[in-house]
Structure formats: structure tokens, C-alpha cells
N, C-alpha and C positions, 0 to 999 in steps of 0.2 A: 672650182667655185661651187658652193652649195646653192641650190635653188629650193626655197622653202615657201610653201603656201599655207595659209591658215583659214579656217572656216569655222564659225560657231553654228552648232546645230541645236537649237532650242536650249541654249545654255542660260541658266537663271542668273544673269548678271545683276549687279547692283547698279541700276541705270543702264543706259545704252539702248533702250527701247522707246518708241513713241508712246506706248501705253505704260503708265507708271503704276506701281503697286506699293503698299505700305510695308509688306513683309515678304520674305523669301518664300514662305509657304503660299501666299497669294500669287506670287509670280509663277511658281511651279504649277499651281492649279490652272492658271491661264495657259502656260506653255504646253502642258501635257493634256489639255482637253482633246478628246478623241478627234473631233472634226478638224481642229487646227493641226494636229500631228499628221493626220492623213494628208492634208493639203501640203505640208512641208515635205513629207516623204515622197509624194508623187512628183513634186518639182525637183527634188534632189535626185530621184531615180531617172527622170527624163532629161534633165539639163546638166546639173553639176557633175554627177557621177560619170556619165558616158564621155563627157568632154575631158575629164581628168584621166579616165582609164585609157583613152586612146591617144594620149600625147605622143607626138612623133619622136621626141627625145624623152626616154623614160628615167633619166637621171635627175630625180627631184623627190621631195617629200611633201606630202599634203596632210596637214594636221586638221583633224575634225574635233572641235572642242565641245564637250557635253557636260552636263551637270552630274553630280554624284548620285542624285536620286531619280534619274530617269527610270520610269517603270520598265520592268524586265521585258515585257513584250516588245517595247520600242527599242530597247537596248539590243535584244537578240536580232530584231529586224535590221537594225543598222549594221551590226556585225556581219550578218548574212549578206547584205547588199555589198559591203565594202571588202569582204574577205578576198574576192578574186583580184583585187587591185593592190599589189604589194607596196605601192608608194603611199598608201593611206595609213595613217596612224590615228586611232581614236584616243583622245586625251580626256580624262575625267578631271574636273576641277571643282573645288569648293566655290560657293558663291563669292564673288568679289567684283569690283568694277571691271567691266568687260575689257577695256584697253589693258589694264594691268594684268588680268588673267592671260590674255593673248600674248602680251610681251613676255611674261614668264615662260609660257609654253614654247615660244620661239627660242628664247635664250637656253632653255633646257635642251631643246633639240640641237642647237649649235654646239653644245658641250664646251670643249676647250676653245672653240671659235678661233681657229688658226688660219682660216682661209676666207676669201671674199664670200659674201652671201648675197644672193638676189632674193628679195622677199616680196610676196604678194598676198593680198587678202581677197577672199571671194565669198559672197553670200551663198547660202545653201540652196538658193533657187535661181542661180545664174550659171552661165557657161562661158568658157573661154575657147578660143580657136585651138585646133589641134597642133598648130605650129607655135603656140605661145612659149612653152619652155625652150624649144629650140631657138626661137628668135631672141629670147633673153640672153642665151649663151652667145649668140652671134653679136649682140650689142656689146656685151662685156669685152669680147675679143677685139672689136673694131673701134672701141672708144678709149683704149688704154692710153694713147698719147695725149688726147685732149683732156682727160680727167686726172692727170697726174697730181694736180694741186687741189682737186675737189674731194671733199669728205664724202659726199653722197651724190648720187645721180638717179633721177627719176626717169622712167621710160613709160610713156603714155600712148597706148593705142586708143584713138578716140572715135573710131568708126565701128558701128555694130547695129544691133537691132533691139528694139523693145518688143517683147513677146507676151502673149497671153495664151495659156494652154487650157484645153477642155476636151470633153469626149468628142467634140466635132473637129479637133485638130489644133492647129496653130494659127493665130492671127498675129500679124507683125507690122512693124513700121521700121524702115531703115532710118538711122539717125547718126548724127555726129555731134558728140558732146565731150568737152574736155574734163579730165580728172575725175571720172567716175571710178569707183573702187575696182570694178571689173576691167580687165585689160590694162592694168597699171602695176608697176613694180618699182622697187627702190634697191639700189646697189649699196652695200655697206662694206667697209673695210674690216679686216679681222680685228676682233676685240672692241668694236664700237659698242658702247653701252646702250645705244638706241636701237629700235626696231621699226619696221614699217608701221606698227601700231602706236608709235609715239607721235605720229603726224596725222593731221586731218587730210584725207586724200584730196579734198577739193582745194586745199591751200598749199600743196607741195611746192608749187612754183614760187611761193614766197620764201621758201627755206632752202632751196637747192636748185642747181641747174637741172633743166628738164628737157628731154628729147621727146617731141611729139611726132608720132608716126600716124599719118592719116589713112593708111592702108596696110594690110588688108583688113577686112571686117574681123574683129578679134573678140567680140563678146555678144552674148545674148543676155539681156536684162529682163527678168520676169516682172510682169505687172499683174497684181491680183489684190484681193481685198485685205490680205494679211501682211503686206510688206510696205516699207517706207516709200518705195517707188510709186505705189498707187497714190499715196497722199501728197508726196512732194514734187513729183515730176509729171507734168502734164504733156503727154505726147500728142501728136497730131492724129489724123484718121488712121486706124489700123485696118488691115485687110486680110482675108484668108490667104494663106500662101498657096501658090500654084505648084504644079509639078516641077517646074524648073527651080523654084525657090526651095521646095522640099528636098530636091536632090542636092542643092547647094548647102542647106543646113546639115544634111547627112555627111557630106564630104568635108565641110569646113569645121563642124562642131561635133560630129557623131551624134547628132540629135535626130531621131527618127520619128516622123509624124505618125506613122502607123503605131509605133510604141506609145506615143502620147495618147492617141485615141483609145488604145487598149487599156493603158494604165488608168486613165481618167474615166473609163467606163466600168472599172472594177467596183464591186460593193466595198463599203468601208472595211478596213482591216479590223478583225475582232480583237478586243482588249480585255484582259482579265482571265 
């Protein structure tokens, strides 16, 4: 079975953002603004990248989709950050609707598509548990009898944390919410023309059988001024994590609060 994840990193899609722009040029100017890119890089470096790099089962591919016109300093920085992680492939795509672009990237990665594939999506400012890929392979093995007549199967880990990062560290709230994109995957048969990006993640249970796993904690979802989580999802009171929680975040997600403090204390990355 193939396990393939996909993430867009400041990809100038036609649609797919809460902020709309009239032209691709305007969208790129917004996406590549230095302050915004610094915010995205810092979250990617502290959340997404460490959780992907330390997966307990290394047999997977993680596609990072970017635009063709990403400024060279950012492109070089992204390559430098991801180079030590062999599972990561950076994919450059021309502007198109984001779902279509990501579908095409997944199908290209599948190639002849002769095996089952477990597919997941992840934002560039979220993290998954270190057992995520391993658990997806466990579910594939242990559901073979029950899903013989099913075209698709969704697996949803619905317990995790909402987090906000800063130079003071991490504030967090434990939560349980169904069908968020993080902690979710879909199993496809060989040759299926569809991908995980053909479905709205919050409506998967309308289209296929779904297994919901309420434990362990399997995601960290960032909340800040530049993501949809800040606008759409209202969490309860968040608190600074204590030493016990910091140790848990490190063991479960490879997210290090000392690294968060250091990265968010850095001056802005020079551009140009």
C-alpha cells in the first residue's frame, strides 16, 4: 500500500483561500509578502516538518505543492528545510484550482496506480502524531474483511489540540472535533480516478464508510491571524502548556517548545 500526503505551501491557487484576488499576480503578491511568508515558514518549521520527519513508519511520501514563481530566497529556504527528509517531494505547479492541482499531483505520484493507496492532506501549519502513518497501515491490514465491498474507507482521528505559537512558547487547548483535515485519511483501491482532494473533508461521512478513532491525540491545529482556523473555528480558553504537556508534545508530535521559542524569537528572514 502507498501512503501519500499532500500539503500546499503558499501555492497561488485560483480560489481556495478565504481572501480573494482578481489576478494571479495579486494573489502571488499577497502570498509572498515577507511578513506572511515568515509566519508560514515558522509554523512549517515548528509543526509540520518535525512531525513528518519523525514518523515511526517511514514508508510514505509527502508532497509539498508550491507555485512556479515562488521567489528564490523562499524556494531555497524550503529546499534547505526539507532536504533532510527523504519522504518530502516539492512539487511546482502552474496556477489552477487548488483541488485540481492537488488531485493531479497525487495521481502523478501514484503513477501506474497498481496498489492500494492511503491519502491524506495537511496544512502547512499543522502537525500529525508520530504514529500516524503506522496507524494507517494498521487500519488497512485489520479492515480487509469488513471493507471487501467498499470502494473507499475514511479513517478519522478526532482528538488533538488547537495551538498558538509565539516567542513565549505554546498555548493550547485540548479538543475533539470530527472530520478536520488533519488526522484524517482515505483509502483508495488501485486505479480509482478519485483522490482525497475530490472530497470535502468535513463531508466524508456522507460519501463513504468512516472509522472514527477517538484516541490517541493525533493532530495539532495551529490558530493564528493568517489561517482559516482563526476565522472559522472558535476554540475555548487556551493556556500556556506546562512541562508535562511540553514533554507530551515532544514525544507525540516531535514539536519542541524550546524550538518554538527560538524560531519565533528570530528576526525576519532577509529577502532579496
